[in-house]
FIKOL-98653 format. One line per 5 residues: number of its first residue (from 1); for each residue x, y, z of C-alpha. Coordinates in steps of 0.001 Angstrom, whole numbers, plus 500000, padded with zeros to 6 digits. Layout:
FIKOL-98653
NUM	X Y Z ~ ...;
END
This chain:
FIKOL-98653
1	639601 599024 432628 ~ 636183 600539 433370 ~ 634328 601950 430382 ~ 632013 604917 430603 ~ 628346 603964 430371;
6	627936 605842 427089 ~ 630438 603477 425483 ~ 627724 600801 425654 ~ 624935 602954 424179 ~ 623903 602124 420611;
11	621080 604439 419429 ~ 620343 602121 416490 ~ 618911 599504 418885 ~ 615125 599385 418733 ~ 614699 602085 416085;
16	612926 599798 413630 ~ 609420 598417 414060 ~ 608026 597552 416476 ~ 610302 599474 418884 ~ 610073 602871 417120;
21	612804 604467 419261 ~ 614852 607529 418290 ~ 618229 607389 416584 ~ 618958 611116 416849 ~ 620313 613028 419850;
26	618337 613934 422952 ~ 619058 614320 426673 ~ 617161 612983 429684 ~ 613629 614444 429579 ~ 614618 617103 427030;
31	612178 619105 424915 ~ 614402 618864 421852 ~ 614595 615375 420430 ~ 616440 616005 417182 ~ 616847 613522 414393;
36	616260 612349 410840 ~ 612831 611892 409283 ~ 612484 609488 406383 ~ 610585 609659 403153 ~ 606783 609373 403503;
41	604956 607446 404833 ~ 606680 607383 408207 ~ 606403 605414 411438 ~ 605556 607313 414612 ~ 609231 608105 415324;
46	609621 609479 411796 ~ 612531 607225 410835 ~ 613187 604038 408870 ~ 616775 603114 408162 ~ 616132 601765 404661;
51	614435 604933 403387 ~ 615982 608176 402120 ~ 616141 611136 404512 ~ 613606 613905 404004 ~ 614761 616329 406724;
56	616020 616639 410317 ~ 613352 617788 412762 ~ 613513 618927 416366 ~ 610573 617303 418145 ~ 609729 613615 418247;
61	607968 610996 420288 ~ 609967 607862 420958 ~ 608794 604290 421106 ~ 605091 604902 420577 ~ 602509 603491 418269;
66	599523 605387 416964 ~ 599288 608388 414699 ~ 602148 610762 414004 ~ 602814 613736 416243 ~ 605712 616216 416189;
71	608527 616014 413662 ~ 608272 619810 413820 ~ 610627 622510 412520 ~ 612413 620483 409870 ~ 615799 621434 408416;
76	617566 620068 405350 ~ 620903 621191 403831 ~ 621302 620908 400065 ~ 623400 622292 397221 ~ 622680 623815 393821;
81	620032 626368 393026 ~ 618068 627702 396018 ~ 614622 626047 395861 ~ 611727 624817 397974 ~ 611111 621458 396296;
86	614033 619368 397496 ~ 614047 615644 396899 ~ 614573 613096 399666 ~ 618201 612107 399863 ~ 620201 608930 400071;
91	622737 608527 402837 ~ 626117 607095 403723 ~ 628272 606687 406810 ~ 625331 606866 409215 ~ 626350 606458 412851;
96	625197 607558 416287 ~ 626124 607609 419948 ~ 624517 609037 423061 ~ 623829 612712 422290 ~ 625227 612624 418740;
101	624238 611600 415193 ~ 626063 611890 411868 ~ 625326 610974 408260 ~ 626434 611833 404749 ~ 623752 613069 402346;
106	623833 611987 398701 ~ 623843 613141 395977 ~ 625160 616384 397450 ~ 628032 614873 399475 ~ 627081 616941 402536;
111	628362 615837 405932 ~ 625722 616219 408680 ~ 626357 616225 412421 ~ 623674 616736 415051 ~ 623798 617190 418819;
116	621597 618966 421327 ~ 620982 620591 424673 ~ 617623 620280 426472 ~ 615993 622960 424314 ~ 618350 623613 421400;
121	619149 621544 418350 ~ 622751 622055 417206 ~ 623679 621303 413586 ~ 626991 621234 411742 ~ 626917 620870 407957;
126	629992 620428 405781 ~ 629287 621197 402141 ~ 631693 620070 399404 ~ 634237 622581 398172 ~ 632956 624787 395381;
131	629286 623926 395995 ~ 626522 626465 396630 ~ 625290 625849 400181 ~ 621577 626119 400959 ~ 619382 625371 403940;
136	615663 624592 403821 ~ 613651 625277 407012 ~ 610242 623594 406875 ~ 608143 625287 409574 ~ 605128 623072 408827;
141	606919 619729 408958 ~ 605152 616972 410887 ~ 605445 613186 411036 ~ 602941 611515 408709 ~ 602028 607943 409609;
146	600781 605990 406627 ~ 597039 605233 406309 ~ 596173 607750 409050 ~ 594111 610833 408312 ~ 596005 614141 408697;
151	594554 616349 411415 ~ 592766 613416 412998 ~ 594899 610313 413532 ~ 598146 611916 412396 ~ 599443 615468 412537;
156	599297 618255 409982 ~ 600162 621923 409638 ~ 597297 624345 410296 ~ 599286 627577 410109 ~ 602235 629514 411434;
161	604791 631971 410137 ~ 608490 632519 409592 ~ 610549 635675 409195 ~ 614171 636482 408474 ~ 614976 639143 411069;
166	618577 639401 409867 ~ 620902 637608 407491 ~ 621836 635191 410321 ~ 618498 634785 412119 ~ 615170 633178 411280;
171	612239 633132 413688 ~ 608811 631585 413499 ~ 605998 629440 414797 ~ 604439 626244 413496 ~ 600792 625474 414298;
176	599626 621865 414222 ~ 596868 619475 415181 ~ 596311 615731 415123 ~ 598236 612718 416352 ~ 597724 610010 418923;
181	595651 610845 421984 ~ 593831 614056 421087 ~ 593153 616474 418243 ~ 593687 619747 420107 ~ 595922 622274 418340;
186	599412 623121 419539 ~ 602214 625462 418518 ~ 606010 625167 418370 ~ 608117 628346 418356 ~ 611679 628509 417096;
191	614692 630794 416798 ~ 617382 629721 414311 ~ 620866 631254 414401 ~ 623369 630734 411539 ~ 627106 631307 412042;
196	627388 632756 408502 ~ 625173 635338 406787 ~ 622705 634204 404153 ~ 623101 636025 400847 ~ 619768 634691 399587;
201	616605 634606 401715 ~ 613342 633162 400368 ~ 609965 632308 401932 ~ 606799 630545 400814 ~ 603599 628917 402078;
206	601092 626489 400604 ~ 600063 629142 398054 ~ 603576 629529 396699 ~ 606740 631669 397069 ~ 606609 635343 398040;
211	609208 638048 397299 ~ 609633 639162 400893 ~ 611335 638128 404149 ~ 608254 636934 406062 ~ 605315 634640 405342;
216	602451 633058 407261 ~ 599951 630260 406735 ~ 600043 626466 406665 ~ 603185 624722 405442 ~ 605322 627833 405419;
221	609007 627401 404599 ~ 612191 629390 404261 ~ 615351 628866 402228 ~ 618676 630453 403132 ~ 621400 630505 400465;
226	625037 630945 401562 ~ 627213 630429 398474 ~ 630488 628523 398720 ~ 631058 628499 402501 ~ 632282 624985 403264;
231	630913 624657 406803 ~ 627688 625977 408331 ~ 626728 625806 412006 ~ 623085 626274 412996 ~ 621561 626517 416454;
236	617773 626145 416693 ~ 616056 627017 419940 ~ 612645 625419 420501 ~ 609904 626669 422811 ~ 606271 625847 423501;
241	605689 629369 424862 ~ 607098 632075 422578 ~ 609796 633140 420157 ~ 611356 635109 422992 ~ 611692 631886 425009;
246	613138 630057 421994 ~ 615732 632824 421612 ~ 616412 632752 425346 ~ 617007 628998 425153 ~ 619740 629548 422567;
251	621278 632398 424567 ~ 621217 630344 427759 ~ 622297 626954 426444 ~ 624450 627316 423333 ~ 625370 630917 422479;
256	629143 631253 422070 ~ 629689 627495 422169 ~ 630921 625515 419205 ~ 629541 622176 418059 ~ 632260 620057 419634;
261	631751 621700 423027 ~ 627996 621011 422956 ~ 628577 617444 421807 ~ 631052 616811 424632 ~ 628603 618243 427176;
266	625829 615990 425889 ~ 628062 612952 426306 ~ 629046 614046 429819 ~ 625386 614556 430754 ~ 624566 611035 429674;
271	627569 609570 431488 ~ 626513 611265 434727 ~ 622933 610107 434421 ~ 623673 606532 433370 ~ 626249 606232 436170;
276	623354 606138 438634 ~ 623385 602388 437965 ~ 626754 600675 437638 ~ 626658 597060 436458 ~ 629436 594507 436491;
281	629616 591274 434557 ~ 627191 590107 431912 ~ 627865 589809 428198 ~ 628657 592639 425828 ~ 625171 592417 424321;
286	623548 592546 427767 ~ 625495 595673 428707 ~ 624645 597280 425362 ~ 620984 596545 425844 ~ 620989 597692 429458;
291	622542 601125 428917 ~ 620847 601787 425589 ~ 617474 600991 427121 ~ 618384 603186 430086 ~ 618510 606104 427635;
296	615094 605057 426292 ~ 613663 604880 429807 ~ 614362 608577 430436 ~ 613514 609937 426982 ~ 609958 611050 427834;
301	608200 613000 429284 ~ 609706 616418 428492 ~ 610795 618593 431405 ~ 609255 622075 431098 ~ 610891 623449 434232;
306	609209 625632 436834 ~ 607010 628337 435273 ~ 609213 628212 432188 ~ 607949 626180 429228 ~ 604399 625490 430413;
311	602349 627615 428019 ~ 599098 627321 429961 ~ 599670 628571 433520 ~ 602212 629417 436194 ~ 601955 627684 439542;
316	605449 627380 440984 ~ 605442 623660 440141 ~ 607844 621799 437900 ~ 605928 620693 434826 ~ 606231 618020 432172;
321	604559 617239 428882 ~ 604360 614058 426822 ~ 603233 611651 429492 ~ 602637 609329 426554 ~ 601175 607538 428531;
326	601074 606627 432205 ~ 599006 603593 431218 ~ 602244 602150 429830 ~ 604896 603476 432194 ~ 602946 602599 435355;
331	603616 598895 434751 ~ 607262 599163 435824 ~ 609043 602295 434526 ~ 607765 604741 437152 ~ 608667 602363 439971;
336	612194 601884 438644 ~ 612705 605628 438187 ~ 611458 606249 441727 ~ 614365 604163 443025 ~ 617272 605899 441315;
341	615643 609349 440864 ~ 613059 609778 443642 ~ 613248 613570 443481 ~ 612178 613520 439841 ~ 609424 611012 440612;
346	607943 613276 443280 ~ 608061 616255 440911 ~ 606207 614263 438259 ~ 603453 613290 440681 ~ 603121 616877 441878;
351	602850 617953 438245 ~ 599911 615567 437783 ~ 598194 616985 440846 ~ 598797 620531 439634 ~ 597236 619623 436303;
356	594221 618295 438184 ~ 593999 621604 440064 ~ 593745 623427 436735 ~ 591620 621117 434565 ~ 589638 619305 437259;
361	590858 615754 436621 ~ 594092 613798 436923 ~ 595220 612911 433396 ~ 596314 609486 432292 ~ 598098 610900 429258;
366	599120 614558 429027 ~ 600270 616004 425706 ~ 600719 619675 424835 ~ 598472 621051 427572 ~ 595623 618587 427116;
371	594506 615326 428579 ~ 594663 612536 426021 ~ 593041 609188 425404 ~ 592435 607039 428493 ~ 593235 603442 427623;
376	591952 601962 430875 ~ 591425 604057 433957 ~ 593519 606635 435792 ~ 596991 605160 436169 ~ 597991 608151 438289;
381	595800 606651 441037 ~ 598145 603668 441111 ~ 601273 605840 441215 ~ 600036 608133 443979 ~ 598964 605226 446167;
386	602293 603486 445585 ~ 604203 606647 446478 ~ 602373 606911 449803 ~ 603034 603258 450617 ~ 606728 603778 449885;
391	606861 606905 452029 ~ 607804 609512 449427 ~ 607627 612927 451078 ~ 606628 616237 449524 ~ 603281 615135 448047;
396	599895 616395 449241 ~ 598310 612980 449677 ~ 595060 614400 451040 ~ 594622 616353 447803 ~ 595609 613257 445842;
401	592919 611205 447574 ~ 590266 613788 446741 ~ 591200 613718 443070 ~ 591421 609924 442993 ~ 587986 609546 444607;
406	586567 611883 441986 ~ 587231 609208 439350 ~ 584923 606828 441199 ~ 582357 609280 442512 ~ 581770 611895 439789;
411	580554 611216 436275 ~ 582996 612398 433645 ~ 581788 614703 430873 ~ 584178 612905 428517 ~ 585522 609479 429605;
416	587702 609455 426486 ~ 589900 612138 428101 ~ 589414 611785 431884 ~ 587471 609936 434541 ~ 585543 606735 434025;
421	582522 605188 432374 ~ 581008 605442 435820 ~ 577222 604837 435767 ~ 577393 601137 434866 ~ 580389 600427 437047;
426	578583 602090 439934 ~ 575049 600780 439353 ~ 575608 597336 437824 ~ 578917 596626 439530 ~ 580602 596019 436190;
431	581044 597509 432745 ~ 578649 595780 430381 ~ 578613 595422 426633 ~ 576879 598819 426532 ~ 580440 600147 426750;
436	581329 599228 423225 ~ 585089 599402 423567 ~ 587231 597321 425950 ~ 584536 596944 428619 ~ 586156 594043 430503;
441	589734 595319 430631 ~ 588518 598778 431688 ~ 586458 597190 434449 ~ 589477 595271 435701 ~ 591601 598415 435813;
446	588884 600384 437613 ~ 588788 597685 440296 ~ 592522 597814 440935 ~ 592456 601578 441057 ~ 589673 601320 443653;
451	591987 599211 445792 ~ 594717 601853 445358 ~ 592276 604572 446460 ~ 591320 602496 449471 ~ 594960 601913 450374;
456	595723 605644 450297 ~ 592650 606348 452440 ~ 593956 603688 454818 ~ 597354 605401 454915 ~ 595629 608688 455790;
461	593581 607135 458592 ~ 590236 607338 456781 ~ 589054 603851 457717 ~ 585464 604194 456474 ~ 586554 605424 453071;
466	589186 602691 452892 ~ 586623 600017 453723 ~ 584242 601231 451026 ~ 586935 601240 448378 ~ 588410 597902 449391;
471	584915 596454 449026 ~ 584464 598204 445672 ~ 587723 596711 444449 ~ 586155 593260 444808 ~ 584020 594165 441789;
476	586983 592755 439901 ~ 585484 589298 440297 ~ 582055 590331 438973 ~ 583330 589580 435474 ~ 585064 586306 436391;
481	583491 583277 434749 ~ 584084 580389 437079 ~ 583035 577807 434500 ~ 585866 578719 432107 ~ 588171 580421 434635;
486	588630 583600 432608 ~ 587377 587148 432808 ~ 584564 587621 430321 ~ 581946 590152 429136 ~ 578394 590452 430437;
491	575314 592011 428953 ~ 573503 594699 431021 ~ 570980 592014 431931 ~ 573683 590087 433779 ~ 573921 587290 431227;
496	577302 586228 429931 ~ 578116 586929 426305 ~ 577830 583734 424291 ~ 579652 582446 422382 ~ 582890 583703 423927;
501	586420 582529 423180 ~ 589138 583664 425646 ~ 591915 583566 423014 ~ 590091 585689 420425 ~ 590112 589394 419534;
506	586677 590177 418182 ~ 587548 593297 416137 ~ 591201 594271 416475 ~ 593377 594646 419518 ~ 592640 598382 419872;
511	588924 598437 419125 ~ 587917 595090 420557 ~ 584625 595405 422451 ~ 585933 593454 425431 ~ 589712 593764 425936;
516	592267 596428 424994 ~ 595427 595322 423196 ~ 594977 591716 424189 ~ 592639 588798 424733 ~ 590997 587392 427835;
521	593803 584820 427986 ~ 596266 587671 428324 ~ 594234 589991 430571 ~ 593025 587334 432988 ~ 596279 587532 434950;
526	595684 591218 435819 ~ 594375 590744 439332 ~ 597097 592788 440998 ~ 595385 593333 444321 ~ 594265 589698 444603;
531	596780 587366 443018 ~ 596062 584987 445902 ~ 592411 584973 444866 ~ 593454 584233 441285 ~ 595584 581290 442407;
536	592692 579988 444521 ~ 590199 580278 441647 ~ 592467 578146 439503 ~ 592464 575417 442111 ~ 595560 576215 444143;
541	599262 576642 443545 ~ 599968 573520 441483 ~ 596960 574064 439232 ~ 597895 577712 438797 ~ 601436 576722 437795;
546	599989 574376 435172 ~ 597786 577210 433897 ~ 600795 579562 433661 ~ 602810 576887 431866 ~ 599993 576431 429378;
551	599818 580190 428814 ~ 603486 580337 427875 ~ 603792 576984 426130 ~ 600794 577600 423848 ~ 602226 580959 422775;
556	599683 583306 424375 ~ 602437 585447 425895 ~ 604356 588149 424137 ~ 606080 591077 425866 ~ 603154 593516 425840;
561	602889 596026 428689 ~ 599764 594419 430174 ~ 601505 591026 430350 ~ 604967 591968 431561 ~ 604217 590992 435168;
566	602913 587546 434192 ~ 606293 585720 434065 ~ 606735 586683 437719 ~ 603412 585223 438892 ~ 605025 581882 439695;
571	606190 583735 442803 ~ 602570 583808 443993 ~ 602388 580034 443655 ~ 605510 579637 445776 ~ 607897 578921 442875;
576	610209 581898 442261 ~ 612635 579573 440482 ~ 610062 579109 437708 ~ 609634 582881 437466 ~ 613389 583259 437066;
581	613493 580672 434297 ~ 610633 582315 432369 ~ 612100 585795 432732 ~ 615551 584633 431597 ~ 614057 582963 428525;
586	612081 586107 427571 ~ 615082 588402 427986 ~ 617244 586159 425839 ~ 614727 585533 423051 ~ 612832 588815 422788;
591	615474 591539 423364 ~ 618427 591878 421016 ~ 621052 594548 420390 ~ 619868 595293 416863 ~ 617575 597572 414862;
596	614411 595535 415472 ~ 615608 594339 418855 ~ 612508 595220 420905 ~ 609433 592976 420860 ~ 606877 595801 420963;
601	606544 599589 421067 ~ 608952 600876 423715 ~ 606041 602814 425280 ~ 607534 605454 427573 ~ 610038 603207 429279;
606	607847 600148 429702 ~ 609904 597772 427543 ~ 613155 599302 428768 ~ 612192 598898 432410 ~ 611141 595286 431864;
611	614561 594446 430471 ~ 616462 596527 433022 ~ 614552 595164 436020 ~ 614930 591614 434745 ~ 618646 592178 434227;
616	618944 593572 437764 ~ 616855 590767 439293 ~ 614470 593245 440934 ~ 610937 593663 439548 ~ 608298 596036 441009;
621	604607 595301 441408 ~ 602820 598472 440350 ~ 600769 600198 443012 ~ 602422 598280 445854 ~ 605559 598586 447937;
626	607228 595304 447013 ~ 609796 594052 444514 ~ 610168 590459 443361 ~ 613650 588940 443294 ~ 614904 586778 440451;
631	618251 585746 438983 ~ 620004 588843 437561 ~ 622023 588920 434360 ~ 624880 590759 436051 ~ 627237 589687 438796;
636	626668 592923 440675 ~ 625014 596292 440383 ~ 625319 599462 442441 ~ 622356 601830 442224 ~ 622631 605312 443677;
641	619333 606179 445343 ~ 618654 609720 444183 ~ 620873 612624 445141 ~ 622003 610899 448347 ~ 625074 608757 448897;
646	622888 605735 449653 ~ 623472 602669 447510 ~ 621377 599649 446714 ~ 623696 596776 445875 ~ 622744 593344 444589;
651	625643 590959 444169 ~ 625858 587277 443370 ~ 628118 584452 444426 ~ 628338 580779 443554 ~ 627242 579944 440043;
656	627669 582423 437208 ~ 624423 584277 436402 ~ 624806 583154 432790 ~ 624938 579421 433580 ~ 622167 577194 432265;
661	619488 576401 434826 ~ 620832 578881 437360 ~ 618570 579716 440307 ~ 618766 581429 443666 ~ 619623 578918 446398;
666	620185 581390 449232 ~ 620091 585099 450009 ~ 620819 587725 452635 ~ 620046 591390 453107 ~ 622533 593497 455036;
671	624052 590268 456343 ~ 620793 588829 457694 ~ 619313 585702 456087 ~ 616564 586331 453542 ~ 614323 583341 452941;
676	611708 584964 450675 ~ 611933 586004 447037 ~ 610545 589491 447573 ~ 611438 592605 449529 ~ 609645 595698 450738;
681	610598 599174 449572 ~ 611356 600179 453145 ~ 614021 597479 453354 ~ 616083 599105 450585 ~ 615048 602788 450547;
686	617904 603843 452836 ~ 620410 601675 451013 ~ 621022 597944 451306 ~ 623248 595094 450201 ~ 621439 592027 448927;
691	623602 588984 448331 ~ 622190 586210 446158 ~ 623741 582758 446258 ~ 623273 581107 442875 ~ 623346 577440 441976;
696	622121 575006 439370 ~ 620858 572250 441672 ~ 617250 572125 442915 ~ 616637 574239 446009 ~ 613665 575090 448191;
701	614817 578701 448723 ~ 611869 581083 448510 ~ 609402 578275 447876 ~ 606290 577346 449777 ~ 602977 578960 450638;
706	604374 580793 453664 ~ 606924 582668 451522 ~ 604729 583959 448702 ~ 604523 587734 448228 ~ 601633 589492 449975;
711	598314 589642 448140 ~ 596747 592661 449800 ~ 593010 592487 449110 ~ 592167 589748 451600 ~ 594119 591405 454410;
716	592604 594784 453571 ~ 589043 593480 453838 ~ 589851 591635 457045 ~ 591259 594844 458529 ~ 588329 597018 457398;
721	585823 594563 458909 ~ 587339 594883 462382;
END
């Protein structure tokens, strides 16, 4: 009997550190991400299972690190005297499924149920018989990450207002600033509709309570008292544009619908979306992880629609917020999404170009109408080049090339938010220690993005531009120390920094002067456009395999976004079987169907995509048009390619994918023999059936120098020289 995909979803998975995913209900790319917030201090998702509940709020980020943002428009039911100071509450019977969350609140014995539509949070509260029912609405609520400074590293309330416009309606706006990425202010508008009239209506702000029905200022709140009512249903529309839009969202999405109807629709929405990939076989834990992480993959960014919830301009383009951040998702998540939802992928890229039209630069992170912290370079350059190589239509690639070249050719007024630290990269050919934060890793990313710019110019027939950028991308090796065979920092004078230890962070992993969120050991595999050159510099395939083995065996690897491609690099030494073994070991040891089951921040689909792609046996190389094949966890999967009827199928025969030491010993694509352990996007874009023959005995399938995946830099330079 086939189970619906939602039957495998467990929202508890990955909610605890370091995953920081959401336990409460949301829908694919929804604005409303409703759920519980715990007692202070809070992690970035607002929730820790062991702590009492402070409120239920309507906006959250999922799976991120950094300072707190969102947790806005908080609601808490309680009993007794109407009041503003309500203690955090214990809980019982907490459970969740896709699109639904429920918990019992002690000491009041209130039953809470939450579900949602894209822009409306839907609440059902069951108060005990004979109790006085109250509802606190905290307009200034915001996630507070411990040890971070409110308004700078973590969010805080700067103002707003709320007003009872009738006994069943409360409207308002919360104003905030602070959180990861930038400190620009933002506002969240809301319209709350109760299904029973409030007999008591109170408001207050930071100065105290006021005897009227409206209040403004920071930290404003409202309390609605209902008496002995038993059950209360509340619908809260959220908008980034206006109260009128928040009200419209309720009228469009939930008005006249009861809680159970909305909950059923949320479940159906998830079943339809998750059914884009149907897997067969595998263990119960593997299926739980796969479909739960599928819901994480499509949690962010938030879909603002076309000229609907974008508060900053109208352009006829579909817009998104909370690209949080492309620097993470570019590693694998965007490529996976482009397979099963290419229409969405194109819309996202067009959104980035439209942003560039309005602010002058392509963002790397985009949050509430502002570019946010650039952690390396412009990851959008990688995505746009990849899209052109894969033949995605509907994108103005000429415009994209202009914007991408701007990153290399125009000095940025603020490299924290857009563009590059250009003068040194341009004039010295590398980023020196004058760039006091992450100079080497930034340099490496700039070089790959130069190759991506060159490749797009090549696609557009601009040979001279392509040649210049291919040559510029060779700057990668300007910070390669041949004597130690690692990337390393240089002074402006050209001298290497001494002493230098490749396995050391010199400050912390975020503020290290040389590498971002890693060491040289971990970054020195990021030569995406010249993996062949990396293999050669290590002395050839066998020496490179020994170096990879040392990296893993000495414990330098952990599943961090910048290292997730490294287990697959055995492919480039002609040994895909070793890649498969490493990937299998990582999936089994680092990903578990439990609260702390992710090895790192989920990071906008990055961890989810790593697990999903490994489970499917199909891993993308960012910025290129190839996928690497490895042993899947499942016996078969069927992936629907967008809105078409085309299917990508990978099925196995022979040994069971779960057998010890299993490897690919043969393969075919659409019935034709396949001797290499990689495929091009064009081979599967119109649908394909890949059959993998598995075995446990040694095999030379996919091995050898002639079968390694393409390493494009050498061929690009050879072509541009002709």
